[in-house]
C-alpha positions as CSV (number, residue, x, y, z in Angstrom):
1,M,0.0,0.0,0.0
2,E,1.3,3.5,-0.8
3,N,2.0,6.1,1.8
4,N,-1.1,8.1,2.8
5,C,0.0,11.4,4.2
6,A,-3.2,11.9,6.1
7,V,-2.9,8.6,7.9
8,E,0.8,9.5,8.7
9,A,-0.3,12.9,10.0
10,I,-2.9,11.5,12.3
11,K,-0.5,8.9,13.6
12,F,2.1,11.6,14.4
13,A,-0.6,13.8,16.0
14,L,-1.6,10.9,18.4
15,E,2.1,10.5,19.4
16,T,3.0,14.2,20.1
17,D,2.0,16.9,22.5
18,E,-0.3,19.5,20.9
19,G,-1.5,17.0,18.3
20,L,-4.6,19.0,17.5
21,Q,-2.6,22.1,16.8
22,F,-0.3,20.0,14.6
23,L,-3.3,18.8,12.6
24,R,-4.7,22.3,12.3
25,L,-1.4,23.5,10.8
26,W,-1.1,20.4,8.6
27,T,-4.7,20.7,7.3
28,Y,-4.0,24.2,6.1
29,G,-0.6,23.4,4.6
30,E,1.5,25.2,7.1
31,F,4.4,22.8,6.6
32,D,7.2,25.3,7.4
33,D,5.7,26.0,10.8
34,I,5.3,22.3,11.4
35,R,9.0,21.7,10.6
36,K,10.0,24.4,13.0
37,E,7.7,23.4,15.9
38,W,8.0,19.6,15.5
39,P,11.5,18.9,14.0
40,E,11.0,15.2,14.9
41,C,8.0,15.0,12.5
42,P,8.5,12.3,9.9
43,E,8.8,13.3,6.3
44,S,6.0,10.8,5.5
45,V,3.4,13.4,6.7
46,F,4.4,15.6,3.8
47,V,4.9,13.1,1.0
48,G,2.0,13.5,-1.4
49,A,0.4,16.4,0.5
50,E,-0.7,19.3,-1.7
51,V,-2.6,22.5,-0.7
52,G,-5.7,22.5,-2.9
53,K,-8.5,25.0,-3.5
54,G,-9.8,26.5,-0.4
55,G,-6.4,26.1,1.3
56,H,-7.0,22.6,2.6
57,V,-4.5,19.8,2.1
58,K,-5.2,16.9,-0.3
59,C,-3.2,13.7,-0.3
60,S,-2.6,11.6,-3.3
61,A,-3.0,7.9,-2.3
62,N,-3.6,5.0,-4.6
63,L,-4.0,7.5,-7.5
64,S,-7.0,9.2,-5.9
65,D,-7.2,12.4,-4.0
66,V,-8.4,12.3,-0.4
67,S,-9.8,15.6,0.7
68,L,-9.6,16.0,4.5
69,S,-11.8,18.0,6.8
70,L,-10.3,19.3,10.0
71,D,-13.6,18.6,11.8
72,R,-13.5,15.0,10.8
73,I,-9.9,14.6,11.8
74,E,-10.5,16.3,15.2
75,A,-13.5,14.1,15.9
76,K,-11.5,10.9,15.2
77,V,-8.6,12.1,17.3
78,E,-10.9,13.1,20.2
79,N,-12.7,9.7,19.9
80,V,-9.4,7.8,20.2
81,I,-8.3,10.0,23.2
82,M,-11.7,9.4,24.9
83,N,-11.5,5.7,24.4
84,Q,-8.0,5.6,25.8
85,Y,-9.1,7.6,28.8
86,L,-12.0,5.3,29.4
87,L,-9.8,2.2,29.2
88,L,-7.3,3.7,31.7
89,N,-10.0,4.7,34.2
90,R,-11.9,1.5,34.5
């Protein structure tokens, strides 16, 4: 399977402090800011990422574009965090 920059960005966001801020910057193509604030960020989050119309990032994966919505990403990240919290506090 080819690299999917969106999946890589979400994985990194879950592993780092300020993950939601990272995703906000990533979603709007603020890659220079990301490289400054998170020098440990893997290059795979940028491979195939292009800023499209409306200023949102699109990823090329398997020859199709995946358009991402910040709201959808945030909801998924918050869901993962909540599930982890619930598991830890049983």
